[in-house]
Backbone as XML, in Angstrom:
<?xml version="1.0"?>
<chain id="A" units="angstrom">
  <residue number="1" name="MET">
    <atom name="N" x="5.588" y="-44.378" z="25.869"/>
    <atom name="CA" x="6.094" y="-43.177" z="26.472"/>
    <atom name="C" x="5.088" y="-42.079" z="26.160"/>
  </residue>
  <residue number="2" name="VAL">
    <atom name="N" x="4.767" y="-41.296" z="27.140"/>
    <atom name="CA" x="3.810" y="-40.206" z="26.986"/>
    <atom name="C" x="4.520" y="-38.902" z="27.298"/>
  </residue>
  <residue number="3" name="LEU">
    <atom name="N" x="4.350" y="-37.920" z="26.417"/>
    <atom name="CA" x="4.930" y="-36.602" z="26.649"/>
    <atom name="C" x="3.883" y="-35.721" z="27.302"/>
  </residue>
  <residue number="4" name="LYS">
    <atom name="N" x="4.244" y="-35.095" z="28.400"/>
    <atom name="CA" x="3.334" y="-34.196" z="29.091"/>
    <atom name="C" x="3.967" y="-32.815" z="29.182"/>
  </residue>
  <residue number="5" name="ALA">
    <atom name="N" x="3.173" y="-31.814" z="28.838"/>
    <atom name="CA" x="3.669" y="-30.443" z="28.926"/>
    <atom name="C" x="3.124" y="-29.824" z="30.208"/>
  </residue>
  <residue number="6" name="THR">
    <atom name="N" x="3.995" y="-29.156" z="30.925"/>
    <atom name="CA" x="3.543" y="-28.457" z="32.134"/>
    <atom name="C" x="3.286" y="-27.002" z="31.778"/>
  </residue>
  <residue number="7" name="GLU">
    <atom name="N" x="2.209" y="-26.472" z="32.329"/>
    <atom name="CA" x="1.831" y="-25.093" z="32.004"/>
    <atom name="C" x="2.763" y="-24.077" z="32.661"/>
  </residue>
  <residue number="8" name="ARG">
    <atom name="N" x="3.307" y="-24.419" z="33.808"/>
    <atom name="CA" x="4.078" y="-23.463" z="34.581"/>
    <atom name="C" x="5.351" y="-23.028" z="33.871"/>
  </residue>
  <residue number="9" name="ASP">
    <atom name="N" x="6.167" y="-23.987" z="33.388"/>
    <atom name="CA" x="7.447" y="-23.597" z="32.791"/>
    <atom name="C" x="7.539" y="-23.983" z="31.313"/>
  </residue>
  <residue number="10" name="HIS">
    <atom name="N" x="6.451" y="-24.392" z="30.712"/>
    <atom name="CA" x="6.377" y="-24.723" z="29.291"/>
    <atom name="C" x="7.420" y="-25.765" z="28.869"/>
  </residue>
  <residue number="11" name="SER">
    <atom name="N" x="7.787" y="-26.637" z="29.749"/>
    <atom name="CA" x="8.725" y="-27.694" z="29.391"/>
    <atom name="C" x="7.943" y="-28.972" z="29.112"/>
  </residue>
  <residue number="12" name="VAL">
    <atom name="N" x="8.596" y="-29.844" z="28.413"/>
    <atom name="CA" x="7.973" y="-31.123" z="28.084"/>
    <atom name="C" x="8.722" y="-32.208" z="28.841"/>
  </residue>
  <residue number="13" name="ARG">
    <atom name="N" x="7.961" y="-33.073" z="29.478"/>
    <atom name="CA" x="8.558" y="-34.133" z="30.276"/>
    <atom name="C" x="8.028" y="-35.470" z="29.767"/>
  </residue>
  <residue number="14" name="ALA">
    <atom name="N" x="8.924" y="-36.419" z="29.596"/>
    <atom name="CA" x="8.523" y="-37.743" z="29.126"/>
    <atom name="C" x="8.293" y="-38.641" z="30.321"/>
  </residue>
  <residue number="15" name="GLU">
    <atom name="N" x="7.161" y="-39.305" z="30.310"/>
    <atom name="CA" x="6.874" y="-40.272" z="31.356"/>
    <atom name="C" x="6.605" y="-41.612" z="30.704"/>
  </residue>
  <residue number="16" name="ILE">
    <atom name="N" x="7.132" y="-42.631" z="31.316"/>
    <atom name="CA" x="6.910" y="-43.970" z="30.804"/>
    <atom name="C" x="5.738" y="-44.568" z="31.568"/>
  </residue>
  <residue number="17" name="GLN">
    <atom name="N" x="4.723" y="-44.962" z="30.819"/>
    <atom name="CA" x="3.580" y="-45.602" z="31.447"/>
    <atom name="C" x="3.570" y="-47.064" z="31.031"/>
  </residue>
  <residue number="18" name="THR">
    <atom name="N" x="3.457" y="-47.923" z="31.997"/>
    <atom name="CA" x="3.395" y="-49.341" z="31.690"/>
    <atom name="C" x="1.946" y="-49.775" z="31.727"/>
  </residue>
  <residue number="19" name="GLU">
    <atom name="N" x="1.592" y="-50.584" z="30.751"/>
    <atom name="CA" x="0.249" y="-51.110" z="30.709"/>
    <atom name="C" x="0.265" y="-52.516" z="31.280"/>
  </residue>
  <residue number="20" name="LYS">
    <atom name="N" x="-0.870" y="-52.922" z="31.808"/>
    <atom name="CA" x="-0.974" y="-54.283" z="32.290"/>
    <atom name="C" x="-0.795" y="-55.237" z="31.123"/>
  </residue>
  <residue number="21" name="ALA">
    <atom name="N" x="-0.152" y="-56.336" z="31.397"/>
    <atom name="CA" x="0.012" y="-57.336" z="30.357"/>
    <atom name="C" x="-1.367" y="-57.856" z="29.969"/>
  </residue>
  <residue number="22" name="THR">
    <atom name="N" x="-1.668" y="-57.820" z="28.693"/>
    <atom name="CA" x="-2.965" y="-58.298" z="28.244"/>
    <atom name="C" x="-2.967" y="-59.812" z="28.246"/>
  </residue>
  <residue number="23" name="GLU">
    <atom name="N" x="-4.134" y="-60.373" z="28.456"/>
    <atom name="CA" x="-4.232" y="-61.824" z="28.480"/>
    <atom name="C" x="-4.043" y="-62.368" z="27.081"/>
  </residue>
  <residue number="24" name="ARG">
    <atom name="N" x="-3.349" y="-63.471" z="26.986"/>
    <atom name="CA" x="-3.128" y="-64.101" z="25.696"/>
    <atom name="C" x="-4.398" y="-64.831" z="25.281"/>
  </residue>
  <residue number="25" name="PRO">
    <atom name="N" x="-4.745" y="-64.756" z="23.997"/>
    <atom name="CA" x="-5.940" y="-65.470" z="23.545"/>
    <atom name="C" x="-5.695" y="-66.974" z="23.564"/>
  </residue>
  <residue number="26" name="SER">
    <atom name="N" x="-6.774" y="-67.722" z="23.597"/>
    <atom name="CA" x="-6.641" y="-69.177" z="23.595"/>
    <atom name="C" x="-6.006" y="-69.628" z="22.288"/>
  </residue>
  <residue number="27" name="ILE">
    <atom name="N" x="-5.490" y="-70.850" z="22.286"/>
    <atom name="CA" x="-4.804" y="-71.365" z="21.101"/>
    <atom name="C" x="-5.769" y="-71.461" z="19.924"/>
  </residue>
  <residue number="28" name="GLY">
    <atom name="N" x="-7.009" y="-71.836" z="20.186"/>
    <atom name="CA" x="-8.005" y="-71.922" z="19.120"/>
    <atom name="C" x="-8.295" y="-70.558" z="18.521"/>
  </residue>
  <residue number="29" name="ARG">
    <atom name="N" x="-8.416" y="-69.554" z="19.381"/>
    <atom name="CA" x="-8.671" y="-68.191" z="18.917"/>
    <atom name="C" x="-7.482" y="-67.664" z="18.117"/>
  </residue>
  <residue number="30" name="ALA">
    <atom name="N" x="-6.267" y="-67.957" z="18.587"/>
    <atom name="CA" x="-5.059" y="-67.511" z="17.892"/>
    <atom name="C" x="-4.972" y="-68.134" z="16.502"/>
  </residue>
  <residue number="31" name="ILE">
    <atom name="N" x="-5.306" y="-69.412" z="16.388"/>
    <atom name="CA" x="-5.257" y="-70.088" z="15.092"/>
    <atom name="C" x="-6.305" y="-69.514" z="14.148"/>
  </residue>
  <residue number="32" name="SER">
    <atom name="N" x="-7.523" y="-69.300" z="14.656"/>
    <atom name="CA" x="-8.571" y="-68.750" z="13.789"/>
    <atom name="C" x="-8.227" y="-67.323" z="13.349"/>
  </residue>
  <residue number="33" name="ASP">
    <atom name="N" x="-7.626" y="-66.520" z="14.236"/>
    <atom name="CA" x="-7.187" y="-65.176" z="13.854"/>
    <atom name="C" x="-6.113" y="-65.245" z="12.779"/>
  </residue>
  <residue number="34" name="TYR">
    <atom name="N" x="-5.198" y="-66.188" z="12.925"/>
    <atom name="CA" x="-4.117" y="-66.345" z="11.956"/>
    <atom name="C" x="-4.679" y="-66.722" z="10.583"/>
  </residue>
  <residue number="35" name="ILE">
    <atom name="N" x="-5.583" y="-67.691" z="10.558"/>
    <atom name="CA" x="-6.166" y="-68.135" z="9.290"/>
    <atom name="C" x="-6.944" y="-66.998" z="8.638"/>
  </residue>
  <residue number="36" name="ARG">
    <atom name="N" x="-7.692" y="-66.239" z="9.425"/>
    <atom name="CA" x="-8.436" y="-65.101" z="8.878"/>
    <atom name="C" x="-7.471" y="-64.075" z="8.287"/>
  </residue>
  <residue number="37" name="ASP">
    <atom name="N" x="-6.385" y="-63.779" z="8.989"/>
    <atom name="CA" x="-5.399" y="-62.814" z="8.493"/>
    <atom name="C" x="-4.735" y="-63.308" z="7.205"/>
  </residue>
  <residue number="38" name="VAL">
    <atom name="N" x="-4.457" y="-64.603" z="7.124"/>
    <atom name="CA" x="-3.847" y="-65.168" z="5.923"/>
    <atom name="C" x="-4.805" y="-65.025" z="4.743"/>
  </residue>
  <residue number="39" name="ARG">
    <atom name="N" x="-6.088" y="-65.315" z="4.961"/>
    <atom name="CA" x="-7.072" y="-65.176" z="3.876"/>
    <atom name="C" x="-7.163" y="-63.739" z="3.391"/>
  </residue>
  <residue number="40" name="VAL">
    <atom name="N" x="-7.148" y="-62.798" z="4.320"/>
    <atom name="CA" x="-7.221" y="-61.388" z="3.936"/>
    <atom name="C" x="-5.999" y="-61.006" z="3.110"/>
  </residue>
  <residue number="41" name="GLU">
    <atom name="N" x="-4.815" y="-61.401" z="3.548"/>
    <atom name="CA" x="-3.589" y="-61.052" z="2.819"/>
    <atom name="C" x="-3.528" y="-61.752" z="1.465"/>
  </residue>
  <residue number="42" name="MET">
    <atom name="N" x="-3.973" y="-63.008" z="1.398"/>
    <atom name="CA" x="-3.939" y="-63.735" z="0.129"/>
    <atom name="C" x="-4.908" y="-63.128" z="-0.883"/>
  </residue>
  <residue number="43" name="SER">
    <atom name="N" x="-5.974" y="-62.499" z="-0.408"/>
    <atom name="CA" x="-6.906" y="-61.859" z="-1.336"/>
    <atom name="C" x="-6.291" y="-60.603" z="-1.957"/>
  </residue>
  <residue number="44" name="LYS">
    <atom name="N" x="-5.244" y="-60.069" z="-1.342"/>
    <atom name="CA" x="-4.576" y="-58.873" z="-1.853"/>
    <atom name="C" x="-3.488" y="-59.197" z="-2.883"/>
  </residue>
  <residue number="45" name="VAL">
    <atom name="N" x="-3.143" y="-60.477" z="-3.011"/>
    <atom name="CA" x="-2.054" y="-60.890" z="-3.900"/>
    <atom name="C" x="-2.496" y="-60.745" z="-5.355"/>
  </residue>
  <residue number="46" name="SER">
    <atom name="N" x="-1.612" y="-60.221" z="-6.181"/>
    <atom name="CA" x="-1.872" y="-60.109" z="-7.610"/>
    <atom name="C" x="-1.233" y="-61.313" z="-8.294"/>
  </residue>
  <residue number="47" name="TRP">
    <atom name="N" x="-2.043" y="-62.286" z="-8.667"/>
    <atom name="CA" x="-1.529" y="-63.510" z="-9.260"/>
    <atom name="C" x="-1.311" y="-63.312" z="-10.753"/>
  </residue>
  <residue number="48" name="PRO">
    <atom name="N" x="-0.209" y="-63.846" z="-11.302"/>
    <atom name="CA" x="0.035" y="-63.704" z="-12.739"/>
    <atom name="C" x="-0.900" y="-64.618" z="-13.533"/>
  </residue>
  <residue number="49" name="SER">
    <atom name="N" x="-1.150" y="-64.232" z="-14.777"/>
    <atom name="CA" x="-1.944" y="-65.086" z="-15.659"/>
    <atom name="C" x="-1.070" y="-66.258" z="-16.113"/>
  </residue>
  <residue number="50" name="ARG">
    <atom name="N" x="-1.699" y="-67.231" z="-16.745"/>
    <atom name="CA" x="-0.954" y="-68.399" z="-17.234"/>
    <atom name="C" x="0.103" y="-67.961" z="-18.260"/>
  </residue>
  <residue number="51" name="ARG">
    <atom name="N" x="-0.250" y="-67.016" z="-19.124"/>
    <atom name="CA" x="0.696" y="-66.544" z="-20.143"/>
    <atom name="C" x="1.870" y="-65.802" z="-19.504"/>
  </residue>
  <residue number="52" name="GLU">
    <atom name="N" x="1.598" y="-64.934" z="-18.530"/>
    <atom name="CA" x="2.676" y="-64.208" z="-17.842"/>
    <atom name="C" x="3.614" y="-65.175" z="-17.133"/>
  </residue>
  <residue number="53" name="LEU">
    <atom name="N" x="3.046" y="-66.194" z="-16.512"/>
    <atom name="CA" x="3.853" y="-67.194" z="-15.812"/>
    <atom name="C" x="4.738" y="-67.956" z="-16.788"/>
  </residue>
  <residue number="54" name="ARG">
    <atom name="N" x="4.166" y="-68.352" z="-17.940"/>
    <atom name="CA" x="4.935" y="-69.068" z="-18.958"/>
    <atom name="C" x="6.065" y="-68.203" z="-19.498"/>
  </residue>
  <residue number="55" name="ASP">
    <atom name="N" x="5.759" y="-66.951" z="-19.794"/>
    <atom name="CA" x="6.783" y="-66.049" z="-20.330"/>
    <atom name="C" x="7.899" y="-65.796" z="-19.324"/>
  </residue>
  <residue number="56" name="SER">
    <atom name="N" x="7.549" y="-65.602" z="-18.073"/>
    <atom name="CA" x="8.561" y="-65.375" z="-17.036"/>
    <atom name="C" x="9.440" y="-66.603" z="-16.847"/>
  </residue>
  <residue number="57" name="THR">
    <atom name="N" x="8.829" y="-67.775" z="-16.883"/>
    <atom name="CA" x="9.588" y="-69.017" z="-16.742"/>
    <atom name="C" x="10.562" y="-69.182" z="-17.905"/>
  </residue>
  <residue number="58" name="LEU">
    <atom name="N" x="10.100" y="-68.860" z="-19.108"/>
    <atom name="CA" x="10.969" y="-68.951" z="-20.276"/>
    <atom name="C" x="12.158" y="-68.002" z="-20.163"/>
  </residue>
  <residue number="59" name="VAL">
    <atom name="N" x="11.926" y="-66.788" z="-19.680"/>
    <atom name="CA" x="13.012" y="-65.819" z="-19.491"/>
    <atom name="C" x="14.033" y="-66.361" z="-18.502"/>
  </residue>
  <residue number="60" name="VAL">
    <atom name="N" x="13.562" y="-66.942" z="-17.410"/>
    <atom name="CA" x="14.478" y="-67.485" z="-16.393"/>
    <atom name="C" x="15.316" y="-68.614" z="-16.981"/>
  </residue>
  <residue number="61" name="ILE">
    <atom name="N" x="14.688" y="-69.520" z="-17.720"/>
    <atom name="CA" x="15.425" y="-70.647" z="-18.303"/>
    <atom name="C" x="16.474" y="-70.157" z="-19.289"/>
  </residue>
  <residue number="62" name="VAL">
    <atom name="N" x="16.111" y="-69.219" z="-20.151"/>
    <atom name="CA" x="17.064" y="-68.681" z="-21.129"/>
    <atom name="C" x="18.226" y="-67.996" z="-20.415"/>
  </residue>
  <residue number="63" name="MET">
    <atom name="N" x="17.938" y="-67.200" z="-19.390"/>
    <atom name="CA" x="19.001" y="-66.495" z="-18.668"/>
    <atom name="C" x="19.933" y="-67.468" z="-17.943"/>
  </residue>
  <residue number="64" name="VAL">
    <atom name="N" x="19.400" y="-68.562" z="-17.440"/>
    <atom name="CA" x="20.257" y="-69.572" z="-16.800"/>
    <atom name="C" x="21.246" y="-70.124" z="-17.810"/>
  </residue>
  <residue number="65" name="PHE">
    <atom name="N" x="20.777" y="-70.420" z="-19.026"/>
    <atom name="CA" x="21.687" y="-70.922" z="-20.058"/>
    <atom name="C" x="22.706" y="-69.875" z="-20.469"/>
  </residue>
  <residue number="66" name="VAL">
    <atom name="N" x="22.291" y="-68.621" z="-20.629"/>
    <atom name="CA" x="23.217" y="-67.556" z="-21.016"/>
    <atom name="C" x="24.309" y="-67.380" z="-19.954"/>
  </residue>
  <residue number="67" name="VAL">
    <atom name="N" x="23.917" y="-67.340" z="-18.693"/>
    <atom name="CA" x="24.899" y="-67.173" z="-17.614"/>
    <atom name="C" x="25.813" y="-68.397" z="-17.533"/>
  </residue>
  <residue number="68" name="ALA">
    <atom name="N" x="25.265" y="-69.594" z="-17.720"/>
    <atom name="CA" x="26.093" y="-70.810" z="-17.685"/>
    <atom name="C" x="27.136" y="-70.790" z="-18.799"/>
  </residue>
  <residue number="69" name="ILE">
    <atom name="N" x="26.734" y="-70.367" z="-20.004"/>
    <atom name="CA" x="27.683" y="-70.276" z="-21.121"/>
    <atom name="C" x="28.755" y="-69.230" z="-20.817"/>
  </residue>
  <residue number="70" name="PHE">
    <atom name="N" x="28.341" y="-68.073" z="-20.282"/>
    <atom name="CA" x="29.304" y="-67.017" z="-19.932"/>
    <atom name="C" x="30.319" y="-67.511" z="-18.896"/>
  </residue>
  <residue number="71" name="ILE">
    <atom name="N" x="29.828" y="-68.152" z="-17.850"/>
    <atom name="CA" x="30.734" y="-68.662" z="-16.806"/>
    <atom name="C" x="31.658" y="-69.732" z="-17.384"/>
  </residue>
  <residue number="72" name="GLY">
    <atom name="N" x="31.141" y="-70.576" z="-18.275"/>
    <atom name="CA" x="31.977" y="-71.601" z="-18.902"/>
    <atom name="C" x="33.090" y="-70.991" z="-19.729"/>
  </residue>
  <residue number="73" name="ILE">
    <atom name="N" x="32.759" y="-69.943" z="-20.486"/>
    <atom name="CA" x="33.778" y="-69.277" z="-21.316"/>
    <atom name="C" x="34.830" y="-68.615" z="-20.431"/>
  </residue>
  <residue number="74" name="VAL">
    <atom name="N" x="34.405" y="-67.902" z="-19.402"/>
    <atom name="CA" x="35.348" y="-67.244" z="-18.495"/>
    <atom name="C" x="36.226" y="-68.279" z="-17.806"/>
  </residue>
  <residue number="75" name="ASP">
    <atom name="N" x="35.646" y="-69.382" z="-17.390"/>
    <atom name="CA" x="36.416" y="-70.445" z="-16.737"/>
    <atom name="C" x="37.467" y="-71.008" z="-17.685"/>
  </residue>
  <residue number="76" name="ARG">
    <atom name="N" x="37.095" y="-71.250" z="-18.917"/>
    <atom name="CA" x="38.049" y="-71.808" z="-19.889"/>
    <atom name="C" x="39.187" y="-70.830" z="-20.170"/>
  </residue>
  <residue number="77" name="VAL">
    <atom name="N" x="38.854" y="-69.541" z="-20.337"/>
    <atom name="CA" x="39.880" y="-68.520" z="-20.598"/>
    <atom name="C" x="40.837" y="-68.423" z="-19.410"/>
  </residue>
  <residue number="78" name="LEU">
    <atom name="N" x="40.315" y="-68.395" z="-18.205"/>
    <atom name="CA" x="41.178" y="-68.307" z="-17.023"/>
    <atom name="C" x="42.031" y="-69.558" z="-16.859"/>
  </residue>
  <residue number="79" name="THR">
    <atom name="N" x="41.467" y="-70.722" z="-17.179"/>
    <atom name="CA" x="42.250" y="-71.964" z="-17.099"/>
    <atom name="C" x="43.425" y="-71.918" z="-18.066"/>
  </residue>
  <residue number="80" name="ILE">
    <atom name="N" x="43.172" y="-71.501" z="-19.286"/>
    <atom name="CA" x="44.250" y="-71.400" z="-20.285"/>
    <atom name="C" x="45.287" y="-70.372" z="-19.843"/>
  </residue>
  <residue number="81" name="ALA">
    <atom name="N" x="44.834" y="-69.238" z="-19.310"/>
    <atom name="CA" x="45.755" y="-68.189" z="-18.873"/>
    <atom name="C" x="46.630" y="-68.676" z="-17.716"/>
  </residue>
  <residue number="82" name="PHE">
    <atom name="N" x="46.047" y="-69.343" z="-16.728"/>
    <atom name="CA" x="46.846" y="-69.827" z="-15.594"/>
    <atom name="C" x="47.790" y="-70.950" z="-16.008"/>
  </residue>
  <residue number="83" name="GLU">
    <atom name="N" x="47.358" y="-71.814" z="-16.908"/>
    <atom name="CA" x="48.254" y="-72.862" z="-17.398"/>
    <atom name="C" x="49.438" y="-72.238" z="-18.141"/>
  </residue>
  <residue number="84" name="GLY">
    <atom name="N" x="49.180" y="-71.211" z="-18.941"/>
    <atom name="CA" x="50.267" y="-70.512" z="-19.643"/>
    <atom name="C" x="51.200" y="-69.824" z="-18.658"/>
  </residue>
  <residue number="85" name="LEU">
    <atom name="N" x="50.656" y="-69.234" z="-17.612"/>
    <atom name="CA" x="51.468" y="-68.569" z="-16.580"/>
    <atom name="C" x="52.343" y="-69.575" z="-15.852"/>
  </residue>
  <residue number="86" name="ILE">
    <atom name="N" x="51.775" y="-70.733" z="-15.543"/>
    <atom name="CA" x="52.550" y="-71.768" z="-14.843"/>
    <atom name="C" x="53.671" y="-72.275" z="-15.740"/>
  </residue>
  <residue number="87" name="LYS">
    <atom name="N" x="53.417" y="-72.490" z="-17.019"/>
    <atom name="CA" x="54.465" y="-72.941" z="-17.956"/>
    <atom name="C" x="55.545" y="-71.867" z="-18.107"/>
  </residue>
  <residue number="88" name="PHE">
    <atom name="N" x="55.111" y="-70.595" z="-18.134"/>
    <atom name="CA" x="56.062" y="-69.505" z="-18.294"/>
    <atom name="C" x="56.965" y="-69.369" z="-17.065"/>
  </residue>
  <residue number="89" name="LEU">
    <atom name="N" x="56.382" y="-69.502" z="-15.858"/>
    <atom name="CA" x="57.162" y="-69.358" z="-14.632"/>
    <atom name="C" x="57.868" y="-70.644" z="-14.230"/>
  </residue>
  <residue number="90" name="GLY">
    <atom name="N" x="57.361" y="-71.778" z="-14.647"/>
    <atom name="CA" x="57.914" y="-73.054" z="-14.188"/>
    <atom name="C" x="58.915" y="-73.609" z="-15.070"/>
  </residue>
</chain>
Protein backbone atom coordinates (compact mmCIF):
# COMPACT_ATOMS: atom_id res chain seq x y z
CA MET A 1 0.00 0.00 0.00
CA VAL A 2 1.38 3.40 -0.93
CA LEU A 3 0.26 6.64 0.69
CA LYS A 4 0.11 9.61 -1.64
CA ALA A 5 -0.45 13.17 -0.54
CA THR A 6 -2.21 15.56 -2.87
CA GLU A 7 -1.01 19.14 -2.89
CA ARG A 8 -4.42 20.64 -3.60
CA ASP A 9 -6.33 19.62 -0.45
CA HIS A 10 -3.48 18.26 1.72
CA SER A 11 -5.24 14.93 2.16
CA VAL A 12 -3.59 11.57 2.16
CA ARG A 13 -4.94 8.83 -0.05
CA ALA A 14 -3.97 5.17 0.13
CA GLU A 15 -3.49 3.33 -3.10
CA ILE A 16 -2.88 -0.35 -3.41
CA GLN A 17 -0.23 -1.20 -5.95
CA THR A 18 0.15 -4.77 -7.05
CA GLU A 19 3.50 -6.01 -8.16
CA LYS A 20 4.02 -8.65 -10.78
CA ALA A 21 4.48 -12.07 -9.32
CA THR A 22 8.20 -12.71 -9.22
CA GLU A 23 9.49 -15.86 -10.80
CA ARG A 24 10.23 -18.66 -8.40
CA PRO A 25 13.87 -19.74 -8.27
CA SER A 26 14.79 -23.20 -9.45
CA ILE A 27 14.74 -26.02 -6.92
CA GLY A 28 18.55 -26.21 -6.95
CA ARG A 29 18.86 -22.48 -6.31
CA ALA A 30 16.27 -22.65 -3.51
CA ILE A 31 18.14 -25.50 -1.81
CA SER A 32 21.50 -23.73 -2.06
CA ASP A 33 19.96 -20.52 -0.66
CA TYR A 34 18.46 -22.50 2.20
CA ILE A 35 21.76 -24.20 3.05
CA ARG A 36 23.61 -20.87 2.92
CA ASP A 37 21.01 -19.28 5.24
CA VAL A 38 21.27 -22.22 7.67
CA ARG A 39 25.07 -21.88 7.80
CA VAL A 40 24.80 -18.16 8.48
CA GLU A 41 22.27 -18.68 11.29
CA MET A 42 24.23 -21.58 12.81
CA SER A 43 27.33 -19.39 12.98
CA LYS A 44 25.34 -17.00 15.21
CA VAL A 45 24.47 -19.72 17.75
CA SER A 46 26.18 -19.50 21.13
CA TRP A 47 27.07 -23.09 21.96
CA PRO A 48 27.58 -24.05 25.62
CA SER A 49 30.92 -25.40 26.80
CA ARG A 50 31.22 -29.02 27.91
CA ARG A 51 31.16 -27.93 31.57
CA GLU A 52 28.06 -25.73 31.12
CA LEU A 53 26.29 -28.59 29.35
CA ARG A 54 27.20 -31.04 32.13
CA ASP A 55 26.06 -28.65 34.85
CA SER A 56 22.76 -27.89 33.10
CA THR A 57 22.09 -31.59 32.58
CA LEU A 58 22.76 -32.27 36.25
CA VAL A 59 20.32 -29.51 37.27
CA VAL A 60 17.62 -31.00 35.03
CA ILE A 61 18.12 -34.51 36.43
CA VAL A 62 18.01 -33.30 40.04
CA MET A 63 14.88 -31.21 39.40
CA VAL A 64 13.13 -34.20 37.79
CA PHE A 65 13.75 -36.22 40.95
CA VAL A 66 12.63 -33.37 43.23
CA VAL A 67 9.40 -32.87 41.28
CA ALA A 68 8.77 -36.64 41.15
CA ILE A 69 9.17 -36.89 44.95
CA PHE A 70 6.86 -33.88 45.45
CA ILE A 71 4.17 -35.33 43.17
CA GLY A 72 4.49 -38.71 44.92
CA ILE A 73 4.01 -37.12 48.34
CA VAL A 74 1.01 -35.07 47.18
CA ASP A 75 -0.51 -38.15 45.54
CA ARG A 76 -0.12 -40.22 48.71
CA VAL A 77 -1.61 -37.47 50.92
CA LEU A 78 -4.60 -37.03 48.60
CA THR A 79 -5.12 -40.80 48.41
CA ILE A 80 -5.20 -41.07 52.20
CA ALA A 81 -7.52 -38.05 52.45
CA PHE A 82 -10.00 -39.41 49.87
CA GLU A 83 -9.96 -42.87 51.44
CA GLY A 84 -10.72 -41.28 54.83
CA LEU A 85 -13.52 -39.21 53.26
CA ILE A 86 -15.04 -42.30 51.65
CA LYS A 87 -14.93 -44.22 54.96
CA PHE A 88 -16.43 -41.24 56.78
CA LEU A 89 -19.29 -40.81 54.27
CA GLY A 90 -19.81 -44.49 53.47
